[in-house]
Backbone as XML, in Angstrom:
<?xml version="1.0"?>
<chain id="A" units="angstrom">
  <residue number="1" name="UNK">
    <atom name="N" x="0.838" y="-1.181" z="0.000"/>
    <atom name="CA" x="0.000" y="0.000" z="0.000"/>
    <atom name="C" x="0.884" y="1.247" z="0.000"/>
  </residue>
  <residue number="2" name="UNK">
    <atom name="N" x="0.521" y="2.255" z="-0.765"/>
    <atom name="CA" x="1.210" y="3.546" z="-0.769"/>
    <atom name="C" x="0.165" y="4.655" z="-0.691"/>
  </residue>
  <residue number="3" name="UNK">
    <atom name="N" x="0.557" y="5.816" z="-0.198"/>
    <atom name="CA" x="-0.354" y="6.951" z="-0.102"/>
    <atom name="C" x="0.402" y="8.246" z="-0.342"/>
  </residue>
  <residue number="4" name="UNK">
    <atom name="N" x="-0.208" y="9.406" z="-0.053"/>
    <atom name="CA" x="0.453" y="10.684" z="-0.307"/>
    <atom name="C" x="1.706" y="10.889" z="0.546"/>
  </residue>
  <residue number="5" name="UNK">
    <atom name="N" x="1.921" y="10.097" z="1.583"/>
    <atom name="CA" x="3.128" y="10.203" z="2.398"/>
    <atom name="C" x="4.205" y="9.216" z="1.951"/>
  </residue>
  <residue number="6" name="UNK">
    <atom name="N" x="3.903" y="8.430" z="0.920"/>
    <atom name="CA" x="4.842" y="7.470" z="0.351"/>
    <atom name="C" x="5.242" y="6.382" z="1.346"/>
  </residue>
  <residue number="7" name="UNK">
    <atom name="N" x="4.328" y="6.012" z="2.247"/>
    <atom name="CA" x="4.580" y="4.890" z="3.142"/>
    <atom name="C" x="4.616" y="3.616" z="2.327"/>
  </residue>
  <residue number="8" name="UNK">
    <atom name="N" x="5.504" y="2.720" z="2.664"/>
    <atom name="CA" x="5.584" y="1.395" z="2.055"/>
    <atom name="C" x="5.193" y="0.392" z="3.140"/>
  </residue>
  <residue number="9" name="UNK">
    <atom name="N" x="4.006" y="-0.193" z="3.002"/>
    <atom name="CA" x="3.451" y="-1.051" z="4.047"/>
    <atom name="C" x="3.093" y="-2.428" z="3.504"/>
  </residue>
  <residue number="10" name="UNK">
    <atom name="N" x="3.168" y="-3.417" z="4.377"/>
    <atom name="CA" x="2.671" y="-4.748" z="4.048"/>
    <atom name="C" x="1.949" y="-5.373" z="5.243"/>
  </residue>
  <residue number="11" name="UNK">
    <atom name="N" x="1.586" y="-4.535" z="6.234"/>
    <atom name="CA" x="0.872" y="-4.971" z="7.430"/>
    <atom name="C" x="-0.356" y="-4.096" z="7.634"/>
  </residue>
  <residue number="12" name="UNK">
    <atom name="N" x="-1.322" y="-4.570" z="8.415"/>
    <atom name="CA" x="-2.521" y="-3.767" z="8.670"/>
    <atom name="C" x="-2.193" y="-2.431" z="9.350"/>
  </residue>
  <residue number="13" name="UNK">
    <atom name="N" x="-3.053" y="-1.469" z="9.150"/>
    <atom name="CA" x="-2.922" y="-0.123" z="9.712"/>
    <atom name="C" x="-3.874" y="0.005" z="10.896"/>
  </residue>
  <residue number="14" name="UNK">
    <atom name="N" x="-3.432" y="0.658" z="11.961"/>
    <atom name="CA" x="-4.287" y="0.925" z="13.123"/>
    <atom name="C" x="-4.866" y="2.336" z="12.996"/>
  </residue>
  <residue number="15" name="UNK">
    <atom name="N" x="-6.158" y="2.489" z="13.294"/>
    <atom name="CA" x="-6.844" y="3.780" z="13.244"/>
    <atom name="C" x="-7.523" y="4.062" z="14.569"/>
  </residue>
  <residue number="16" name="UNK">
    <atom name="N" x="-7.534" y="5.330" z="14.975"/>
    <atom name="CA" x="-8.258" y="5.737" z="16.184"/>
    <atom name="C" x="-8.542" y="7.238" z="16.109"/>
  </residue>
  <residue number="17" name="UNK">
    <atom name="N" x="-9.696" y="7.667" z="16.626"/>
    <atom name="CA" x="-9.991" y="9.099" z="16.665"/>
    <atom name="C" x="-9.327" y="9.753" z="17.869"/>
  </residue>
  <residue number="18" name="UNK">
    <atom name="N" x="-8.942" y="10.999" z="17.688"/>
    <atom name="CA" x="-8.469" y="11.844" z="18.792"/>
    <atom name="C" x="-8.967" y="13.245" z="18.502"/>
  </residue>
  <residue number="19" name="UNK">
    <atom name="N" x="-9.758" y="13.786" z="19.416"/>
    <atom name="CA" x="-10.423" y="15.057" z="19.201"/>
    <atom name="C" x="-11.186" y="14.994" z="17.875"/>
  </residue>
  <residue number="20" name="UNK">
    <atom name="N" x="-10.910" y="15.891" z="16.945"/>
    <atom name="CA" x="-11.644" y="15.902" z="15.674"/>
    <atom name="C" x="-10.809" y="15.399" z="14.512"/>
  </residue>
  <residue number="21" name="UNK">
    <atom name="N" x="-9.797" y="14.585" z="14.825"/>
    <atom name="CA" x="-8.930" y="14.046" z="13.788"/>
    <atom name="C" x="-8.873" y="12.528" z="13.877"/>
  </residue>
  <residue number="22" name="UNK">
    <atom name="N" x="-8.605" y="11.927" z="12.750"/>
    <atom name="CA" x="-8.401" y="10.486" z="12.696"/>
    <atom name="C" x="-6.907" y="10.230" z="12.611"/>
  </residue>
  <residue number="23" name="UNK">
    <atom name="N" x="-6.403" y="9.392" z="13.487"/>
    <atom name="CA" x="-4.993" y="9.032" z="13.500"/>
    <atom name="C" x="-4.801" y="7.685" z="12.834"/>
  </residue>
  <residue number="24" name="UNK">
    <atom name="N" x="-3.677" y="7.556" z="12.166"/>
    <atom name="CA" x="-3.318" y="6.314" z="11.498"/>
    <atom name="C" x="-1.875" y="5.991" z="11.875"/>
  </residue>
  <residue number="25" name="UNK">
    <atom name="N" x="-1.663" y="4.767" z="12.329"/>
    <atom name="CA" x="-0.322" y="4.321" z="12.704"/>
    <atom name="C" x="-0.070" y="2.972" z="12.036"/>
  </residue>
  <residue number="26" name="UNK">
    <atom name="N" x="1.135" y="2.816" z="11.482"/>
    <atom name="CA" x="1.461" y="1.583" z="10.770"/>
    <atom name="C" x="2.933" y="1.242" z="10.939"/>
  </residue>
  <residue number="27" name="UNK">
    <atom name="N" x="3.233" y="-0.020" z="10.720"/>
    <atom name="CA" x="4.611" y="-0.482" z="10.679"/>
    <atom name="C" x="5.013" y="-0.603" z="9.218"/>
  </residue>
  <residue number="28" name="UNK">
    <atom name="N" x="6.070" y="0.089" z="8.842"/>
    <atom name="CA" x="6.532" y="0.044" z="7.463"/>
    <atom name="C" x="7.282" y="-1.239" z="7.148"/>
  </residue>
  <residue number="29" name="UNK">
    <atom name="N" x="7.533" y="-1.461" z="5.871"/>
    <atom name="CA" x="8.294" y="-2.640" z="5.452"/>
    <atom name="C" x="9.681" y="-2.666" z="6.083"/>
  </residue>
  <residue number="30" name="UNK">
    <atom name="N" x="10.197" y="-1.486" z="6.439"/>
    <atom name="CA" x="11.505" y="-1.388" z="7.086"/>
    <atom name="C" x="11.423" y="-1.552" z="8.607"/>
  </residue>
  <residue number="31" name="UNK">
    <atom name="N" x="10.211" y="-1.803" z="9.143"/>
    <atom name="CA" x="10.039" y="-1.996" z="10.583"/>
    <atom name="C" x="9.815" y="-0.716" z="11.362"/>
  </residue>
  <residue number="32" name="UNK">
    <atom name="N" x="9.961" y="0.460" z="10.710"/>
    <atom name="CA" x="9.756" y="1.743" z="11.389"/>
    <atom name="C" x="8.278" y="1.995" z="11.626"/>
  </residue>
  <residue number="33" name="UNK">
    <atom name="N" x="7.968" y="2.721" z="12.692"/>
    <atom name="CA" x="6.600" y="3.098" z="13.015"/>
    <atom name="C" x="6.302" y="4.430" z="12.348"/>
  </residue>
  <residue number="34" name="UNK">
    <atom name="N" x="5.183" y="4.515" z="11.618"/>
    <atom name="CA" x="4.757" y="5.723" z="10.930"/>
    <atom name="C" x="3.446" y="6.199" z="11.550"/>
  </residue>
  <residue number="35" name="UNK">
    <atom name="N" x="3.291" y="7.507" z="11.731"/>
    <atom name="CA" x="2.034" y="8.071" z="12.216"/>
    <atom name="C" x="1.598" y="9.213" z="11.314"/>
  </residue>
  <residue number="36" name="UNK">
    <atom name="N" x="0.288" y="9.360" z="11.181"/>
    <atom name="CA" x="-0.252" y="10.475" z="10.414"/>
    <atom name="C" x="-1.648" y="10.808" z="10.926"/>
  </residue>
  <residue number="37" name="UNK">
    <atom name="N" x="-2.117" y="12.005" z="10.564"/>
    <atom name="CA" x="-3.429" y="12.468" z="10.984"/>
    <atom name="C" x="-4.210" y="12.980" z="9.787"/>
  </residue>
  <residue number="38" name="UNK">
    <atom name="N" x="-5.541" y="12.926" z="9.918"/>
    <atom name="CA" x="-6.432" y="13.397" z="8.872"/>
    <atom name="C" x="-7.581" y="14.125" z="9.537"/>
  </residue>
  <residue number="39" name="UNK">
    <atom name="N" x="-7.800" y="15.373" z="9.133"/>
    <atom name="CA" x="-8.897" y="16.165" z="9.670"/>
    <atom name="C" x="-10.124" y="16.158" z="8.784"/>
  </residue>
  <residue number="40" name="UNK">
    <atom name="N" x="-10.162" y="15.290" z="7.810"/>
    <atom name="CA" x="-11.238" y="15.218" z="6.823"/>
    <atom name="C" x="-10.633" y="15.345" z="5.439"/>
  </residue>
  <residue number="41" name="UNK">
    <atom name="N" x="-11.238" y="14.738" z="4.461"/>
    <atom name="CA" x="-10.699" y="14.787" z="3.113"/>
    <atom name="C" x="-9.789" y="13.617" z="2.824"/>
  </residue>
  <residue number="42" name="UNK">
    <atom name="N" x="-8.955" y="13.757" z="1.815"/>
    <atom name="CA" x="-8.132" y="12.641" z="1.362"/>
    <atom name="C" x="-6.660" y="12.775" z="1.737"/>
  </residue>
  <residue number="43" name="UNK">
    <atom name="N" x="-6.249" y="13.918" z="2.234"/>
    <atom name="CA" x="-4.835" y="14.138" z="2.537"/>
    <atom name="C" x="-4.505" y="13.730" z="3.972"/>
  </residue>
  <residue number="44" name="UNK">
    <atom name="N" x="-3.406" y="12.981" z="4.116"/>
    <atom name="CA" x="-2.869" y="12.614" z="5.417"/>
    <atom name="C" x="-1.617" y="13.435" z="5.666"/>
  </residue>
  <residue number="45" name="UNK">
    <atom name="N" x="-1.446" y="13.935" z="6.894"/>
    <atom name="CA" x="-0.260" y="14.698" z="7.272"/>
    <atom name="C" x="0.565" y="13.894" z="8.262"/>
  </residue>
  <residue number="46" name="UNK">
    <atom name="N" x="1.872" y="13.859" z="8.032"/>
    <atom name="CA" x="2.768" y="13.115" z="8.896"/>
    <atom name="C" x="2.769" y="13.726" z="10.297"/>
  </residue>
  <residue number="47" name="UNK">
    <atom name="N" x="2.913" y="12.868" z="11.287"/>
    <atom name="CA" x="2.932" y="13.307" z="12.682"/>
    <atom name="C" x="4.143" y="12.662" z="13.345"/>
  </residue>
  <residue number="48" name="UNK">
    <atom name="N" x="4.548" y="13.187" z="14.472"/>
    <atom name="CA" x="5.732" y="12.662" z="15.161"/>
    <atom name="C" x="5.571" y="11.215" z="15.581"/>
  </residue>
  <residue number="49" name="UNK">
    <atom name="N" x="6.694" y="10.585" z="15.893"/>
    <atom name="CA" x="6.670" y="9.204" z="16.351"/>
    <atom name="C" x="7.271" y="9.114" z="17.747"/>
  </residue>
  <residue number="50" name="UNK">
    <atom name="N" x="6.858" y="8.108" z="18.529"/>
    <atom name="CA" x="7.322" y="8.037" z="19.909"/>
    <atom name="C" x="8.791" y="7.647" z="20.063"/>
  </residue>
  <residue number="51" name="UNK">
    <atom name="N" x="9.358" y="6.896" z="19.118"/>
    <atom name="CA" x="10.757" y="6.488" z="19.218"/>
    <atom name="C" x="11.230" y="6.079" z="17.832"/>
  </residue>
  <residue number="52" name="UNK">
    <atom name="N" x="12.092" y="6.877" z="17.223"/>
    <atom name="CA" x="12.548" y="6.599" z="15.867"/>
    <atom name="C" x="13.404" y="5.342" z="15.780"/>
  </residue>
  <residue number="53" name="UNK">
    <atom name="N" x="13.975" y="4.893" z="16.898"/>
    <atom name="CA" x="14.847" y="3.721" z="16.884"/>
    <atom name="C" x="14.119" y="2.402" z="17.061"/>
  </residue>
  <residue number="54" name="UNK">
    <atom name="N" x="12.880" y="2.427" z="17.544"/>
    <atom name="CA" x="12.148" y="1.195" z="17.789"/>
    <atom name="C" x="11.669" y="0.590" z="16.477"/>
  </residue>
  <residue number="55" name="UNK">
    <atom name="N" x="11.834" y="-0.709" z="16.338"/>
    <atom name="CA" x="11.386" y="-1.426" z="15.153"/>
    <atom name="C" x="10.437" y="-2.543" z="15.555"/>
  </residue>
  <residue number="56" name="UNK">
    <atom name="N" x="9.522" y="-2.880" z="14.649"/>
    <atom name="CA" x="8.577" y="-3.958" z="14.890"/>
    <atom name="C" x="8.352" y="-4.724" z="13.598"/>
  </residue>
  <residue number="57" name="UNK">
    <atom name="N" x="8.107" y="-6.013" z="13.721"/>
    <atom name="CA" x="7.769" y="-6.835" z="12.563"/>
    <atom name="C" x="6.258" y="-7.059" z="12.496"/>
  </residue>
  <residue number="58" name="UNK">
    <atom name="N" x="5.511" y="-6.403" z="13.377"/>
    <atom name="CA" x="4.067" y="-6.609" z="13.471"/>
    <atom name="C" x="3.319" y="-5.282" z="13.369"/>
  </residue>
  <residue number="59" name="UNK">
    <atom name="N" x="2.033" y="-5.375" z="13.086"/>
    <atom name="CA" x="1.181" y="-4.186" z="13.047"/>
    <atom name="C" x="0.989" y="-3.638" z="14.460"/>
  </residue>
  <residue number="60" name="UNK">
    <atom name="N" x="0.847" y="-2.325" z="14.614"/>
    <atom name="CA" x="0.590" y="-1.743" z="15.926"/>
    <atom name="C" x="-0.901" y="-1.797" z="16.264"/>
  </residue>
  <residue number="61" name="UNK">
    <atom name="N" x="-1.203" y="-1.523" z="17.515"/>
    <atom name="CA" x="-2.586" y="-1.345" z="17.973"/>
    <atom name="C" x="-2.695" y="0.070" z="18.515"/>
  </residue>
  <residue number="62" name="UNK">
    <atom name="N" x="-3.865" y="0.692" z="18.340"/>
    <atom name="CA" x="-4.055" y="2.080" z="18.731"/>
    <atom name="C" x="-5.451" y="2.260" z="19.296"/>
  </residue>
  <residue number="63" name="UNK">
    <atom name="N" x="-5.554" y="2.975" z="20.413"/>
    <atom name="CA" x="-6.855" y="3.249" z="21.023"/>
    <atom name="C" x="-6.926" y="4.723" z="21.389"/>
  </residue>
  <residue number="64" name="UNK">
    <atom name="N" x="-8.076" y="5.351" z="21.095"/>
    <atom name="CA" x="-8.293" y="6.752" z="21.420"/>
    <atom name="C" x="-9.319" y="6.907" z="22.531"/>
  </residue>
  <residue number="65" name="UNK">
    <atom name="N" x="-9.086" y="7.894" z="23.403"/>
    <atom name="CA" x="-9.982" y="8.174" z="24.514"/>
    <atom name="C" x="-10.041" y="9.689" z="24.710"/>
  </residue>
  <residue number="66" name="UNK">
    <atom name="N" x="-10.826" y="10.375" z="23.884"/>
    <atom name="CA" x="-10.882" y="11.834" z="23.969"/>
    <atom name="C" x="-9.594" y="12.456" z="23.478"/>
  </residue>
  <residue number="67" name="UNK">
    <atom name="N" x="-8.858" y="13.096" z="24.384"/>
    <atom name="CA" x="-7.618" y="13.768" z="24.005"/>
    <atom name="C" x="-6.390" y="12.873" z="24.154"/>
  </residue>
  <residue number="68" name="UNK">
    <atom name="N" x="-6.577" y="11.635" z="24.609"/>
    <atom name="CA" x="-5.453" y="10.722" z="24.818"/>
    <atom name="C" x="-5.543" y="9.548" z="23.865"/>
  </residue>
  <residue number="69" name="UNK">
    <atom name="N" x="-4.392" y="9.103" z="23.384"/>
    <atom name="CA" x="-4.304" y="7.882" z="22.592"/>
    <atom name="C" x="-3.227" y="7.001" z="23.186"/>
  </residue>
  <residue number="70" name="UNK">
    <atom name="N" x="-3.408" y="5.697" z="23.043"/>
    <atom name="CA" x="-2.411" y="4.743" z="23.507"/>
    <atom name="C" x="-1.996" y="3.858" z="22.343"/>
  </residue>
  <residue number="71" name="UNK">
    <atom name="N" x="-0.703" y="3.763" z="22.132"/>
    <atom name="CA" x="-0.103" y="2.913" z="21.115"/>
    <atom name="C" x="0.463" y="1.685" z="21.811"/>
  </residue>
  <residue number="72" name="UNK">
    <atom name="N" x="0.173" y="0.510" z="21.263"/>
    <atom name="CA" x="0.754" y="-0.738" z="21.742"/>
    <atom name="C" x="1.344" y="-1.465" z="20.554"/>
  </residue>
  <residue number="73" name="UNK">
    <atom name="N" x="2.510" y="-2.083" z="20.741"/>
    <atom name="CA" x="3.085" y="-2.852" z="19.660"/>
    <atom name="C" x="4.012" y="-3.921" z="20.194"/>
  </residue>
  <residue number="74" name="UNK">
    <atom name="N" x="4.236" y="-4.906" z="19.347"/>
    <atom name="CA" x="5.171" y="-5.978" z="19.663"/>
    <atom name="C" x="6.504" y="-5.599" z="19.036"/>
  </residue>
  <residue number="75" name="UNK">
    <atom name="N" x="7.513" y="-5.419" z="19.877"/>
    <atom name="CA" x="8.842" y="-5.072" z="19.383"/>
    <atom name="C" x="9.507" y="-6.271" z="18.728"/>
  </residue>
  <residue number="76" name="UNK">
    <atom name="N" x="10.600" y="-6.044" z="18.031"/>
    <atom name="CA" x="11.330" y="-7.139" z="17.393"/>
    <atom name="C" x="11.861" y="-8.147" z="18.401"/>
  </residue>
  <residue number="77" name="UNK">
    <atom name="N" x="11.969" y="-7.737" z="19.669"/>
    <atom name="CA" x="12.404" y="-8.660" z="20.721"/>
    <atom name="C" x="11.248" y="-9.502" z="21.267"/>
  </residue>
  <residue number="78" name="UNK">
    <atom name="N" x="10.017" y="-9.277" z="20.745"/>
    <atom name="CA" x="8.856" y="-10.054" z="21.165"/>
    <atom name="C" x="8.101" y="-9.471" z="22.341"/>
  </residue>
  <residue number="79" name="UNK">
    <atom name="N" x="8.607" y="-8.402" z="22.950"/>
    <atom name="CA" x="7.955" y="-7.828" z="24.122"/>
    <atom name="C" x="6.963" y="-6.729" z="23.746"/>
  </residue>
  <residue number="80" name="UNK">
    <atom name="N" x="6.021" y="-6.489" z="24.636"/>
    <atom name="CA" x="5.000" y="-5.454" z="24.466"/>
    <atom name="C" x="5.576" y="-4.095" z="24.822"/>
  </residue>
  <residue number="81" name="UNK">
    <atom name="N" x="5.361" y="-3.113" z="23.934"/>
    <atom name="CA" x="5.772" y="-1.734" z="24.163"/>
    <atom name="C" x="4.542" y="-0.836" z="24.108"/>
  </residue>
  <residue number="82" name="UNK">
    <atom name="N" x="4.580" y="0.267" z="24.850"/>
    <atom name="CA" x="3.457" y="1.190" z="24.862"/>
    <atom name="C" x="3.945" y="2.637" z="24.962"/>
  </residue>
  <residue number="83" name="UNK">
    <atom name="N" x="3.142" y="3.541" z="24.398"/>
    <atom name="CA" x="3.384" y="4.985" z="24.516"/>
    <atom name="C" x="2.030" y="5.681" z="24.462"/>
  </residue>
  <residue number="84" name="UNK">
    <atom name="N" x="1.919" y="6.801" z="25.133"/>
    <atom name="CA" x="0.685" y="7.587" z="25.107"/>
    <atom name="C" x="0.927" y="8.926" z="24.429"/>
  </residue>
  <residue number="85" name="UNK">
    <atom name="N" x="-0.131" y="9.435" z="23.810"/>
    <atom name="CA" x="-0.107" y="10.737" z="23.155"/>
    <atom name="C" x="-1.214" y="11.587" z="23.757"/>
  </residue>
  <residue number="86" name="UNK">
    <atom name="N" x="-0.841" y="12.755" z="24.282"/>
    <atom name="CA" x="-1.829" y="13.706" z="24.806"/>
    <atom name="C" x="-1.467" y="15.125" z="24.393"/>
  </residue>
  <residue number="87" name="UNK">
    <atom name="N" x="-1.005" y="15.257" z="23.165"/>
    <atom name="CA" x="-0.505" y="16.523" z="22.621"/>
    <atom name="C" x="0.914" y="16.350" z="22.130"/>
  </residue>
  <residue number="88" name="UNK">
    <atom name="N" x="1.637" y="15.412" z="22.738"/>
    <atom name="CA" x="2.954" y="14.969" z="22.278"/>
    <atom name="C" x="3.134" y="13.536" z="22.763"/>
  </residue>
  <residue number="89" name="UNK">
    <atom name="N" x="4.025" y="12.817" z="22.096"/>
    <atom name="CA" x="4.257" y="11.429" z="22.472"/>
    <atom name="C" x="5.089" y="11.344" z="23.735"/>
  </residue>
  <residue number="90" name="UNK">
    <atom name="N" x="4.636" y="10.531" z="24.674"/>
    <atom name="CA" x="5.458" y="10.180" z="25.838"/>
    <atom name="C" x="6.489" y="9.156" z="25.365"/>
  </residue>
  <residue number="91" name="UNK">
    <atom name="N" x="7.539" y="8.990" z="26.106"/>
    <atom name="CA" x="8.564" y="8.015" z="25.754"/>
    <atom name="C" x="7.958" y="6.622" z="25.719"/>
  </residue>
  <residue number="92" name="UNK">
    <atom name="N" x="8.256" y="5.901" z="24.664"/>
    <atom name="CA" x="7.763" y="4.528" z="24.563"/>
    <atom name="C" x="8.570" y="3.653" z="25.521"/>
  </residue>
  <residue number="93" name="UNK">
    <atom name="N" x="7.888" y="2.727" z="26.177"/>
    <atom name="CA" x="8.602" y="1.863" z="27.115"/>
    <atom name="C" x="8.110" y="0.423" z="27.020"/>
  </residue>
  <residue number="94" name="UNK">
    <atom name="N" x="8.989" y="-0.476" z="27.425"/>
    <atom name="CA" x="8.674" y="-1.898" z="27.415"/>
    <atom name="C" x="7.824" y="-2.227" z="28.636"/>
  </residue>
  <residue number="95" name="UNK">
    <atom name="N" x="6.754" y="-3.007" z="28.413"/>
    <atom name="CA" x="5.936" y="-3.485" z="29.517"/>
    <atom name="C" x="6.622" y="-4.736" z="30.056"/>
  </residue>
  <residue number="96" name="UNK">
    <atom name="N" x="7.026" y="-4.697" z="31.316"/>
    <atom name="CA" x="7.837" y="-5.745" z="31.921"/>
    <atom name="C" x="7.191" y="-7.118" z="31.826"/>
  </residue>
  <residue number="97" name="UNK">
    <atom name="N" x="7.985" y="-8.083" z="31.399"/>
    <atom name="CA" x="7.625" y="-9.506" z="31.410"/>
    <atom name="C" x="6.400" y="-9.881" z="30.588"/>
  </residue>
  <residue number="98" name="UNK">
    <atom name="N" x="6.058" y="-9.126" z="29.562"/>
    <atom name="CA" x="4.967" y="-9.523" z="28.680"/>
    <atom name="C" x="5.557" y="-9.741" z="27.293"/>
  </residue>
  <residue number="99" name="UNK">
    <atom name="N" x="5.737" y="-11.016" z="26.951"/>
    <atom name="CA" x="6.247" y="-11.401" z="25.642"/>
    <atom name="C" x="5.071" y="-11.892" z="24.798"/>
  </residue>
  <residue number="100" name="UNK">
    <atom name="N" x="4.902" y="-11.292" z="23.627"/>
    <atom name="CA" x="3.747" y="-11.571" z="22.774"/>
    <atom name="C" x="4.077" y="-12.541" z="21.653"/>
  </residue>
  <residue number="101" name="UNK">
    <atom name="N" x="3.044" y="-13.267" z="21.193"/>
    <atom name="CA" x="3.183" y="-14.109" z="20.009"/>
    <atom name="C" x="2.854" y="-13.329" z="18.748"/>
  </residue>
  <residue number="102" name="UNK">
    <atom name="N" x="2.038" y="-12.288" z="18.864"/>
    <atom name="CA" x="1.578" y="-11.540" z="17.690"/>
    <atom name="C" x="1.119" y="-10.149" z="18.104"/>
  </residue>
  <residue number="103" name="UNK">
    <atom name="N" x="0.450" y="-9.458" z="17.206"/>
    <atom name="CA" x="-0.031" y="-8.096" z="17.436"/>
    <atom name="C" x="-1.098" y="-8.058" z="18.535"/>
  </residue>
  <residue number="104" name="UNK">
    <atom name="N" x="-1.014" y="-7.091" z="19.465"/>
    <atom name="CA" x="-2.081" y="-6.943" z="20.460"/>
    <atom name="C" x="-3.283" y="-6.205" z="19.865"/>
  </residue>
  <residue number="105" name="UNK">
    <atom name="N" x="-4.387" y="-6.258" z="20.572"/>
    <atom name="CA" x="-5.577" y="-5.464" z="20.243"/>
    <atom name="C" x="-5.895" y="-4.612" z="21.467"/>
  </residue>
  <residue number="106" name="UNK">
    <atom name="N" x="-6.411" y="-3.398" z="21.236"/>
    <atom name="CA" x="-6.696" y="-2.519" z="22.364"/>
    <atom name="C" x="-7.865" y="-1.597" z="22.058"/>
  </residue>
  <residue number="107" name="UNK">
    <atom name="N" x="-8.575" y="-1.195" z="23.115"/>
    <atom name="CA" x="-9.685" y="-0.254" z="23.002"/>
    <atom name="C" x="-9.913" y="0.377" z="24.376"/>
  </residue>
  <residue number="108" name="UNK">
    <atom name="N" x="-10.348" y="1.635" z="24.377"/>
    <atom name="CA" x="-10.845" y="2.251" z="25.609"/>
    <atom name="C" x="-12.327" y="1.955" z="25.704"/>
  </residue>
  <residue number="109" name="UNK">
    <atom name="N" x="-12.769" y="1.514" z="26.874"/>
    <atom name="CA" x="-14.181" y="1.257" z="27.115"/>
    <atom name="C" x="-14.468" y="1.561" z="28.571"/>
  </residue>
  <residue number="110" name="UNK">
    <atom name="N" x="-15.492" y="2.371" z="28.806"/>
    <atom name="CA" x="-15.835" y="2.733" z="30.181"/>
    <atom name="C" x="-14.730" y="3.496" z="30.889"/>
  </residue>
  <residue number="111" name="UNK">
    <atom name="N" x="-13.917" y="4.225" z="30.113"/>
    <atom name="CA" x="-12.827" y="5.013" z="30.698"/>
    <atom name="C" x="-11.573" y="4.216" z="31.007"/>
  </residue>
  <residue number="112" name="UNK">
    <atom name="N" x="-11.569" y="2.924" z="30.694"/>
    <atom name="CA" x="-10.411" y="2.067" z="30.963"/>
    <atom name="C" x="-9.837" y="1.532" z="29.659"/>
  </residue>
  <residue number="113" name="UNK">
    <atom name="N" x="-8.525" y="1.326" z="29.656"/>
    <atom name="CA" x="-7.857" y="0.728" z="28.512"/>
    <atom name="C" x="-7.911" y="-0.783" z="28.655"/>
  </residue>
  <residue number="114" name="UNK">
    <atom name="N" x="-8.421" y="-1.450" z="27.626"/>
    <atom name="CA" x="-8.485" y="-2.909" z="27.602"/>
    <atom name="C" x="-7.519" y="-3.401" z="26.532"/>
  </residue>
  <residue number="115" name="UNK">
    <atom name="N" x="-6.738" y="-4.420" z="26.863"/>
    <atom name="CA" x="-5.742" y="-4.968" z="25.945"/>
    <atom name="C" x="-5.909" y="-6.478" z="25.889"/>
  </residue>
  <residue number="116" name="UNK">
    <atom name="N" x="-5.885" y="-7.005" z="24.674"/>
    <atom name="CA" x="-5.932" y="-8.451" z="24.475"/>
    <atom name="C" x="-4.684" y="-8.851" z="23.683"/>
  </residue>
  <residue number="117" name="UNK">
    <atom name="N" x="-4.077" y="-9.955" z="24.070"/>
    <atom name="CA" x="-2.899" y="-10.451" z="23.376"/>
    <atom name="C" x="-2.694" y="-11.915" z="23.706"/>
  </residue>
  <residue number="118" name="UNK">
    <atom name="N" x="-1.991" y="-12.605" z="22.833"/>
    <atom name="CA" x="-1.538" y="-13.959" z="23.128"/>
    <atom name="C" x="-0.073" y="-13.841" z="23.519"/>
  </residue>
  <residue number="119" name="UNK">
    <atom name="N" x="0.272" y="-14.440" z="24.626"/>
    <atom name="CA" x="1.653" y="-14.329" z="25.093"/>
    <atom name="C" x="2.373" y="-15.653" z="24.964"/>
  </residue>
  <residue number="120" name="UNK">
    <atom name="N" x="3.683" y="-15.570" z="24.988"/>
    <atom name="CA" x="4.496" y="-16.778" z="24.932"/>
    <atom name="C" x="4.538" y="-17.389" z="26.321"/>
  </residue>
  <residue number="121" name="UNK">
    <atom name="N" x="4.808" y="-18.654" z="26.399"/>
    <atom name="CA" x="4.905" y="-19.339" z="27.688"/>
    <atom name="C" x="6.075" y="-18.783" z="28.478"/>
  </residue>
  <residue number="122" name="UNK">
    <atom name="N" x="5.900" y="-18.695" z="29.778"/>
    <atom name="CA" x="6.990" y="-18.192" z="30.638"/>
    <atom name="C" x="7.648" y="-19.306" z="31.409"/>
  </residue>
</chain>
């Protein structure tokens, strides 16, 4: 898939609303995390990323809750990473002792963040 930002993707894209914009986050063919926003129409504008050095071989998960968004992804080391956006990205960090088999799923419901994932045996 390619678009006006020239992203090269081969994995699913995560979408979530934040305020009056739609956010899109994806893992590129090079493993880099890409983010963009759309306020309506067909044009996507590039947005900052939480950590330019982090790479993933899997699609990210994204959940919006009003003015806050949460990004979850499986790093190349197999562990779960998370970062929040509330006007700027917080530092992405590894969630201790959670090793995933694949991409997580996430949603805000009832004011709480819910995450589903399959983990590797410990």
